[in-house]
C-alpha positions as CSV (number, residue, x, y, z in Angstrom):
1,M,2.4,-35.3,9.2
2,K,3.9,-32.0,11.7
3,Q,7.1,-31.8,9.2
4,K,4.9,-31.5,6.3
5,I,2.7,-28.5,8.0
6,Y,5.7,-26.8,8.4
7,I,6.6,-27.1,5.3
8,L,3.5,-26.0,4.2
9,G,3.1,-23.1,6.5
10,V,6.6,-21.9,5.5
11,V,5.9,-22.3,1.9
12,S,2.6,-20.5,2.2
13,V,4.4,-17.3,4.0
14,I,7.0,-17.5,1.6
15,I,4.9,-17.2,-1.8
16,V,2.9,-14.3,0.2
17,F,6.1,-12.6,1.0
18,M,7.1,-12.4,-2.4
19,G,3.9,-11.5,-3.6
20,I,4.0,-8.4,-1.4
21,I,7.6,-7.6,-2.5
22,F,6.1,-8.1,-6.7
23,K,3.4,-5.7,-5.4
24,V,5.2,-2.8,-4.2
25,N,7.4,-3.0,-6.9
26,H,4.7,-3.3,-9.2
27,W,5.8,-6.2,-11.3
28,S,3.8,-9.1,-12.8
29,G,2.6,-11.6,-11.1
30,A,2.3,-10.1,-7.6
31,G,-1.5,-10.9,-7.9
32,Y,-1.6,-14.3,-8.5
33,L,1.1,-15.0,-5.8
34,L,-1.2,-13.2,-3.0
35,I,-3.9,-15.1,-4.3
36,V,-2.5,-18.5,-4.1
37,G,-0.6,-17.7,-0.8
38,I,-3.5,-16.3,1.1
39,L,-5.9,-19.2,-0.4
40,T,-3.1,-21.8,1.1
41,L,-3.0,-20.1,4.3
42,D,-6.8,-20.0,4.5
43,L,-7.9,-23.4,3.3
44,V,-5.0,-25.9,3.7
45,F,-2.3,-24.8,6.1
46,L,-4.4,-23.2,8.7
47,P,-7.4,-26.2,8.6
48,M,-4.4,-29.1,8.5
49,A,-2.4,-27.2,11.5
50,L,-5.7,-26.8,13.7
51,I,-6.8,-30.0,13.1
52,N,-3.3,-31.7,13.9
53,H,-3.3,-29.5,17.2
54,F,-7.0,-30.7,18.4
55,K,-6.2,-34.2,17.6
56,G,-2.8,-33.7,19.5
57,E,-4.9,-32.5,22.5
58,G,-6.9,-35.7,22.6
59,S,-10.1,-33.6,23.9
60,R,-13.2,-32.0,22.4
61,Q,-13.3,-29.7,25.2
62,N,-11.6,-26.7,23.0
63,L,-13.6,-27.9,19.6
64,L,-15.1,-24.2,19.3
65,L,-11.8,-22.5,20.0
66,H,-9.9,-24.2,17.3
67,I,-13.1,-23.5,14.7
68,V,-13.5,-19.9,15.6
69,T,-9.5,-19.3,15.4
70,W,-9.9,-20.8,11.9
71,L,-12.5,-18.4,11.0
72,T,-10.7,-15.3,12.1
73,C,-7.6,-16.0,10.0
74,F,-10.4,-16.5,7.4
75,V,-12.1,-13.3,7.8
76,V,-9.0,-11.6,8.2
77,F,-6.8,-12.4,5.7
78,T,-9.3,-12.6,3.4
79,S,-10.3,-8.9,3.9
80,I,-6.4,-8.2,3.3
81,L,-6.4,-9.8,0.2
82,F,-9.4,-8.0,-0.9
83,K,-7.9,-4.7,0.3
84,I,-4.6,-5.2,-1.7
85,Q,-6.0,-6.5,-4.7
86,H,-8.8,-3.6,-4.7
87,W,-11.6,-5.8,-5.6
88,S,-15.2,-4.9,-4.7
89,Y,-16.6,-5.3,-1.5
90,A,-13.3,-5.2,0.1
91,G,-14.5,-2.0,2.3
92,I,-17.0,-3.7,4.0
93,L,-14.7,-6.8,4.3
94,L,-12.7,-4.9,6.0
95,L,-15.6,-3.6,8.6
96,I,-16.1,-6.7,9.6
97,A,-12.7,-8.3,9.3
98,L,-11.5,-5.1,12.1
99,P,-13.7,-6.0,14.9
100,F,-14.2,-9.5,14.1
101,P,-11.2,-10.9,16.4
102,Y,-12.6,-8.9,19.2
103,V,-16.0,-9.6,18.9
104,V,-15.8,-13.1,18.0
105,F,-12.8,-15.0,18.6
106,L,-11.3,-13.3,22.0
107,P,-15.0,-14.0,23.9
108,V,-14.5,-17.4,22.7
109,F,-10.7,-17.5,23.7
110,L,-11.3,-15.9,27.4
111,I,-14.0,-18.3,28.2
112,T,-12.5,-21.5,26.7
113,T,-8.7,-20.6,28.5
114,S,-10.6,-19.9,32.2
115,K,-11.8,-23.4,32.2
116,N,-8.5,-24.8,32.1
117,K,-6.2,-24.2,34.9
118,N,-3.0,-24.7,33.8
119,F,-3.4,-22.3,31.6
120,N,-0.6,-19.8,31.3
121,I,-1.5,-16.0,31.8
122,Y,1.2,-14.9,29.4
123,N,-0.4,-16.8,26.7
124,T,-3.6,-14.3,27.1
125,V,-0.9,-11.5,27.0
126,F,0.1,-12.7,23.4
127,V,-2.8,-13.1,22.0
128,L,-4.2,-9.3,23.0
129,L,-0.9,-8.2,22.0
130,L,-1.3,-9.9,18.4
131,L,-5.0,-8.6,18.2
132,M,-3.5,-5.1,19.1
133,L,-1.1,-5.2,16.2
134,N,-3.8,-6.9,13.6
135,S,-5.7,-3.7,14.2
136,V,-2.4,-1.2,13.9
137,F,-2.1,-3.1,10.6
138,F,-5.5,-2.5,9.1
139,A,-5.1,1.0,9.9
140,L,-2.4,1.4,8.1
141,L,-3.2,-1.1,5.5
142,G,-6.4,1.6,4.6
143,L,-3.9,4.5,5.1
144,T,-1.6,3.2,2.6
145,V,-4.4,2.3,0.4
146,S,-6.2,5.1,0.5
147,R,-3.2,7.4,-0.1
148,E,-2.2,5.7,-3.5
149,R,-6.0,6.1,-4.7
150,I,-6.0,9.7,-3.9
151,M,-2.6,10.2,-5.5
152,D,-4.2,8.5,-8.3
153,S,-6.5,10.9,-8.6
154,Y,-5.0,13.7,-8.5
155,S,-2.9,12.6,-11.3
156,L,-5.5,11.7,-13.5
157,S,-7.4,14.8,-13.3
158,K,-4.2,16.7,-14.4
159,N,-4.0,14.8,-17.2
160,Y,-8.2,15.8,-17.8
161,N,-7.1,19.0,-17.1
162,K,-4.2,19.1,-19.9
163,V,-6.5,17.3,-22.6
164,E,-9.2,20.4,-21.6
165,K,-6.5,22.9,-22.5
166,V,-5.7,21.7,-25.5
167,L,-9.6,21.4,-26.7
168,D,-10.2,24.6,-25.4
169,Q,-7.9,26.4,-28.0
170,L,-9.8,24.8,-31.1
171,P,-11.7,27.4,-32.9
172,D,-15.7,27.5,-31.9
173,L,-16.7,27.7,-35.3
174,N,-20.3,26.1,-34.9
175,S,-21.3,26.8,-31.2
176,K,-25.0,27.7,-32.2
177,S,-26.0,24.0,-33.5
178,P,-28.3,22.7,-31.1
179,V,-26.1,19.8,-29.9
180,C,-23.4,22.4,-29.3
181,L,-25.9,24.3,-27.5
182,K,-26.9,21.0,-25.6
183,I,-23.0,20.2,-24.8
184,N,-22.9,23.7,-23.5
185,D,-25.3,23.7,-20.8
186,A,-24.2,20.5,-19.5
187,L,-21.0,22.0,-19.1
188,Q,-21.9,24.5,-17.5
189,I,-23.8,22.5,-14.8
190,V,-20.3,20.2,-14.7
191,Y,-18.9,23.5,-13.8
192,E,-21.4,24.7,-11.2
193,Y,-21.1,21.2,-9.6
194,K,-16.8,21.4,-9.5
195,N,-17.4,25.2,-8.0
196,L,-19.6,24.2,-5.3
197,I,-17.8,20.9,-4.3
198,L,-14.2,22.3,-4.5
199,H,-15.8,25.7,-2.8
200,S,-16.5,23.6,0.2
201,E,-12.8,22.6,0.3
202,G,-11.4,26.1,0.2
203,L,-10.5,26.0,-3.6
204,S,-11.7,27.4,-7.0
205,V,-12.2,25.3,-9.9
206,E,-8.9,27.6,-11.5
207,E,-6.9,26.5,-9.0
208,W,-7.6,23.0,-9.3
209,E,-7.6,23.2,-13.0
210,N,-4.0,24.4,-13.0
211,A,-2.6,22.3,-10.1
212,P,-5.4,19.4,-9.1
213,G,-4.4,18.2,-5.5
214,N,-4.3,19.8,-1.9
215,L,-7.8,18.9,-1.0
216,L,-8.6,19.1,2.9
217,R,-10.6,15.9,3.1
218,P,-10.1,13.4,-0.1
219,D,-11.1,10.5,1.2
220,L,-14.0,11.7,3.1
221,R,-17.3,10.5,1.9
222,Q,-20.7,12.3,2.0
223,A,-18.8,15.2,1.4
224,A,-19.7,16.0,-2.3
225,V,-23.6,15.2,-1.4
226,K,-23.5,18.1,0.9
227,A,-22.1,20.6,-0.9
228,L,-23.9,19.6,-3.8
229,S,-27.1,19.6,-1.2
230,T,-27.5,23.8,-1.8
231,T,-28.8,23.2,-5.3
232,G,-32.2,22.4,-4.2
233,N,-32.6,19.1,-6.5
234,S,-34.6,16.3,-4.4
235,A,-31.7,14.0,-5.7
236,V,-28.2,15.1,-5.8
237,G,-27.3,15.0,-9.9
238,T,-30.6,15.3,-11.4
239,E,-29.8,18.4,-13.0
240,L,-26.4,17.2,-14.8
241,D,-28.4,13.7,-15.7
242,N,-31.1,15.2,-17.1
243,S,-29.1,17.9,-19.1
244,L,-26.9,14.8,-20.5
245,R,-30.4,12.7,-21.3
246,S,-31.5,15.9,-23.4
247,L,-28.0,15.8,-25.2
248,I,-28.4,12.3,-25.9
249,K,-31.7,12.7,-27.4
250,E,-30.5,15.7,-29.6
251,I,-27.5,13.5,-30.9
252,E,-30.0,10.8,-31.5
253,N,-32.4,12.9,-33.4
254,T,-29.7,14.7,-35.4
255,P,-28.7,13.3,-38.7
256,G,-24.9,12.1,-39.3
257,Y,-24.7,11.7,-35.8
258,E,-25.8,7.9,-36.3
259,E,-22.7,6.7,-34.9
260,L,-22.0,8.9,-32.1
261,A,-25.3,8.0,-30.6
262,K,-24.5,4.6,-30.6
263,T,-21.4,5.2,-28.3
264,I,-22.5,8.4,-26.6
265,P,-24.1,6.6,-23.3
266,A,-20.3,5.0,-22.6
267,I,-18.7,8.2,-23.5
268,L,-20.6,9.7,-21.0
269,D,-20.0,7.0,-18.4
270,L,-23.6,5.6,-18.4
271,E,-24.7,2.3,-17.3
272,Q,-28.3,0.4,-18.0
273,Q,-29.8,-0.3,-14.5
274,D,-32.6,-3.3,-14.6
275,G,-33.8,-2.7,-17.7
276,K,-34.1,1.2,-17.0
277,E,-33.0,4.3,-18.8
278,P,-29.1,4.4,-18.5
279,A,-28.5,6.1,-15.5
280,L,-25.3,8.4,-14.1
281,K,-22.4,6.8,-12.2
282,F,-22.5,10.0,-10.4
283,Y,-25.6,8.8,-8.1
284,N,-22.7,6.9,-6.5
285,I,-21.2,10.6,-4.8
286,A,-22.2,9.2,-1.7
287,D,-20.5,5.7,-1.5
288,N,-17.2,7.5,-3.0
289,N,-14.4,9.4,-2.1
290,L,-14.5,13.3,-2.7
291,V,-11.3,13.4,-4.8
292,W,-12.8,10.6,-7.0
293,V,-16.0,12.7,-7.4
294,I,-14.4,15.3,-8.9
295,T,-12.1,13.3,-11.0
296,Y,-15.3,11.7,-12.5
297,L,-16.4,15.3,-13.3
298,D,-13.4,16.2,-15.0
299,G,-13.3,13.4,-16.8
300,L,-16.8,13.9,-18.1
301,E,-16.2,17.6,-18.5
302,T,-13.0,16.2,-21.1
303,N,-15.4,13.9,-22.9
304,L,-18.3,16.7,-23.2
305,K,-15.5,19.1,-24.9
306,M,-14.4,16.2,-27.2
307,I,-18.1,15.5,-28.6
308,K,-18.3,19.3,-29.0
309,A,-15.0,19.0,-30.9
310,T,-16.1,16.2,-33.2
311,A,-19.5,17.7,-34.2
312,I,-18.1,21.2,-34.9
313,I,-15.6,19.2,-36.9
314,S,-18.5,17.1,-38.7
315,D,-20.6,20.3,-39.3
């Protein structure tokens, strides 16, 4: 039985390491390997190994310690999987997993082992060392993933700005049409929002559009909210939201724009919420990193200019 458990553990670890190698090299199948490997460790190997160890002791005194050990491993490994795969709630799971070994496992471990007179103190030191390494790993994991997302944001904004420069070169033949005027109003608000946010970081809109990057606090949350609070709106983003809604109504009421009216919510990144009117995802800026808020505004600006170009050609 022990031999089978050892083999299962080795196979699981190999699958996880292969998944990591595939992930680092951006090869296909990395996600599947990580999911299979970590779930096998969590749900098969660890329960079997702990049950076998518990039965081998011949005593029920350490039952709670075995249960808490599995629960701690499950929380930690699952949060790592969510973070690596960029799944929803990964941040919340990391916040739970980071203190979990210290708040749940360590007290149970110390209380249980203190009752065992034959317990070696070096085992306690080894466990504490593992917990320290666990914390360091989580910190490095968070920094690495955040850095990748930041660099991806810079690249995405750079592409948006390149498209904008091409669109700006198109002749503005019918800028006085109601649809184009509404688009101009929305573009002005987007520019003002970007200017306020970037100014708080010591950058101008022109500097950002020429070379996106170099934000002082790219991964900081709430920074955009504080910068935009100077607009005087009770809810940050209200002015932009109202402008886009006005644009959508104008497009819906303008003959010849029937097809555009159907797709405009998706183009402007609006989403339906609980049967209400579509709401801007921009309202989630409090939960998003600063760099992602600016990237969102860059994308919105590009989409508005593309709609304007389409309106000019149609007219």
